[in-house]
Backbone as JSON Lines, residues from 0, in Angstrom:
{"i":0,"aa":"M","n":[27.09,-24.58,25.21],"ca":[25.66,-24.42,25.16],"c":[25.32,-23.0,24.69]}
{"i":1,"aa":"A","n":[25.55,-22.75,23.46],"ca":[25.25,-21.44,22.91],"c":[23.76,-21.31,22.63]}
{"i":2,"aa":"G","n":[23.27,-20.09,22.64],"ca":[21.88,-19.84,22.32],"c":[20.95,-19.83,23.51]}
{"i":3,"aa":"V","n":[21.49,-20.0,24.72],"ca":[20.67,-19.98,25.91],"c":[20.65,-18.55,26.45]}
{"i":4,"aa":"P","n":[19.48,-17.92,26.63],"ca":[19.45,-16.56,27.14],"c":[19.96,-16.48,28.58]}
{"i":5,"aa":"V","n":[20.77,-15.47,28.87],"ca":[21.37,-15.33,30.19],"c":[20.36,-14.72,31.16]}
{"i":6,"aa":"K","n":[19.64,-13.67,30.71],"ca":[18.69,-13.0,31.58],"c":[17.33,-12.9,30.89]}
{"i":7,"aa":"H","n":[16.3,-12.77,31.69],"ca":[14.93,-12.65,31.18],"c":[14.71,-11.22,30.7]}
{"i":8,"aa":"H","n":[14.1,-11.05,29.53],"ca":[13.76,-9.73,29.02],"c":[12.29,-9.48,29.32]}
{"i":9,"aa":"S","n":[12.0,-8.35,29.96],"ca":[10.62,-8.03,30.31],"c":[9.81,-7.69,29.07]}
{"i":10,"aa":"K","n":[8.49,-7.71,29.21],"ca":[7.61,-7.4,28.08],"c":[7.82,-5.97,27.62]}
{"i":11,"aa":"G","n":[8.08,-5.06,28.55],"ca":[8.32,-3.67,28.19],"c":[9.59,-3.49,27.39]}
{"i":12,"aa":"K","n":[10.63,-4.19,27.78],"ca":[11.91,-4.1,27.06],"c":[11.77,-4.64,25.64]}
{"i":13,"aa":"V","n":[11.08,-5.77,25.51],"ca":[10.85,-6.36,24.19],"c":[9.96,-5.45,23.36]}
{"i":14,"aa":"G","n":[8.93,-4.86,23.97],"ca":[8.02,-3.97,23.27],"c":[8.72,-2.72,22.77]}
{"i":15,"aa":"R","n":[9.63,-2.16,23.58],"ca":[10.38,-0.98,23.15],"c":[11.3,-1.32,21.99]}
{"i":16,"aa":"R","n":[11.87,-2.49,22.0],"ca":[12.75,-2.9,20.89],"c":[11.94,-3.09,19.61]}
{"i":17,"aa":"R","n":[10.73,-3.6,19.73],"ca":[9.9,-3.89,18.56],"c":[9.04,-2.7,18.13]}
{"i":18,"aa":"S","n":[9.17,-1.56,18.79],"ca":[8.31,-0.42,18.48],"c":[8.57,0.12,17.08]}
{"i":19,"aa":"H","n":[9.73,-0.13,16.51],"ca":[10.06,0.36,15.18],"c":[9.67,-0.62,14.08]}
{"i":20,"aa":"L","n":[9.12,-1.76,14.43],"ca":[8.77,-2.78,13.45],"c":[7.35,-2.63,12.9]}
{"i":21,"aa":"A","n":[6.6,-1.66,13.4],"ca":[5.22,-1.49,12.95],"c":[5.18,-1.04,11.5]}
{"i":22,"aa":"L","n":[4.14,-1.46,10.79],"ca":[3.98,-1.06,9.39],"c":[3.51,0.38,9.3]}
{"i":23,"aa":"K","n":[4.04,1.09,8.34],"ca":[3.66,2.48,8.12],"c":[2.47,2.54,7.16]}
{"i":24,"aa":"K","n":[1.62,3.56,7.34],"ca":[0.5,3.74,6.43],"c":[1.01,4.28,5.1]}
{"i":25,"aa":"R","n":[0.44,3.79,4.0],"ca":[0.82,4.27,2.69],"c":[0.08,5.56,2.4]}
{"i":26,"aa":"K","n":[0.8,6.51,1.82],"ca":[0.19,7.78,1.45],"c":[-0.33,7.67,0.02]}
{"i":27,"aa":"L","n":[-1.57,8.05,-0.16],"ca":[-2.17,8.02,-1.5],"c":[-2.01,9.38,-2.16]}
{"i":28,"aa":"L","n":[-1.59,9.36,-3.41],"ca":[-1.46,10.56,-4.21],"c":[-2.51,10.56,-5.31]}
{"i":29,"aa":"V","n":[-2.68,11.67,-5.96],"ca":[-3.64,11.79,-7.05],"c":[-2.88,11.77,-8.37]}
{"i":30,"aa":"C","n":[-3.32,10.95,-9.31],"ca":[-2.71,10.87,-10.63],"c":[-2.97,12.17,-11.38]}
{"i":31,"aa":"K","n":[-1.92,12.73,-11.97],"ca":[-2.08,14.0,-12.7],"c":[-2.82,13.8,-14.03]}
{"i":32,"aa":"N","n":[-2.79,12.59,-14.55],"ca":[-3.4,12.33,-15.85],"c":[-4.92,12.07,-15.72]}
{"i":33,"aa":"C","n":[-5.3,11.14,-14.85],"ca":[-6.72,10.76,-14.77],"c":[-7.39,11.15,-13.45]}
{"i":34,"aa":"G","n":[-6.6,11.54,-12.45],"ca":[-7.18,11.94,-11.17],"c":[-7.46,10.78,-10.23]}
{"i":35,"aa":"G","n":[-7.06,9.58,-10.61],"ca":[-7.28,8.41,-9.77],"c":[-6.24,8.3,-8.66]}
{"i":36,"aa":"P","n":[-6.48,7.43,-7.67],"ca":[-5.52,7.26,-6.58],"c":[-4.28,6.51,-7.04]}
{"i":37,"aa":"K","n":[-3.13,6.93,-6.5],"ca":[-1.84,6.35,-6.83],"c":[-1.05,6.18,-5.54]}
{"i":38,"aa":"T","n":[-0.22,5.14,-5.44],"ca":[0.49,4.9,-4.18],"c":[1.76,5.69,-4.05]}
{"i":39,"aa":"A","n":[2.52,5.91,-5.12],"ca":[3.78,6.65,-5.01],"c":[4.06,7.38,-6.32]}
{"i":40,"aa":"T","n":[4.98,8.33,-6.27],"ca":[5.27,9.13,-7.45],"c":[5.97,8.32,-8.53]}
{"i":41,"aa":"H","n":[6.75,7.33,-8.17],"ca":[7.51,6.56,-9.16],"c":[6.78,5.31,-9.64]}
{"i":42,"aa":"R","n":[5.55,5.11,-9.2],"ca":[4.77,3.94,-9.62],"c":[3.76,4.36,-10.69]}
{"i":43,"aa":"A","n":[3.41,3.43,-11.55],"ca":[2.42,3.7,-12.59],"c":[1.01,3.65,-11.99]}
{"i":44,"aa":"C","n":[0.12,4.45,-12.54],"ca":[-1.27,4.49,-12.1],"c":[-1.97,3.2,-12.55]}
{"i":45,"aa":"K","n":[-2.79,2.62,-11.68],"ca":[-3.48,1.38,-12.04],"c":[-4.63,1.62,-13.02]}
{"i":46,"aa":"Q","n":[-5.14,2.83,-13.06],"ca":[-6.28,3.12,-13.93],"c":[-5.85,3.49,-15.35]}
{"i":47,"aa":"C","n":[-4.86,4.39,-15.48],"ca":[-4.49,4.85,-16.83],"c":[-3.12,4.34,-17.28]}
{"i":48,"aa":"G","n":[-2.28,3.89,-16.37],"ca":[-0.96,3.35,-16.74],"c":[0.15,4.37,-16.86]}
{"i":49,"aa":"K","n":[-0.15,5.64,-16.65],"ca":[0.87,6.69,-16.73],"c":[1.57,6.83,-15.39]}
{"i":50,"aa":"K","n":[2.79,7.38,-15.42],"ca":[3.52,7.63,-14.17],"c":[3.21,8.96,-13.6]}
């Protein structure tokens, strides 16, 4: 009978384990070409298309 939990895990124990699963906020950068918002340095700008 595999897959049956041996002991009960408390909500606090489960919450501490899942504390690293939260989504991180994206940092917005400014495009050097047009000044529009950009998500990362290696991504192309949505407004002008430059990196």
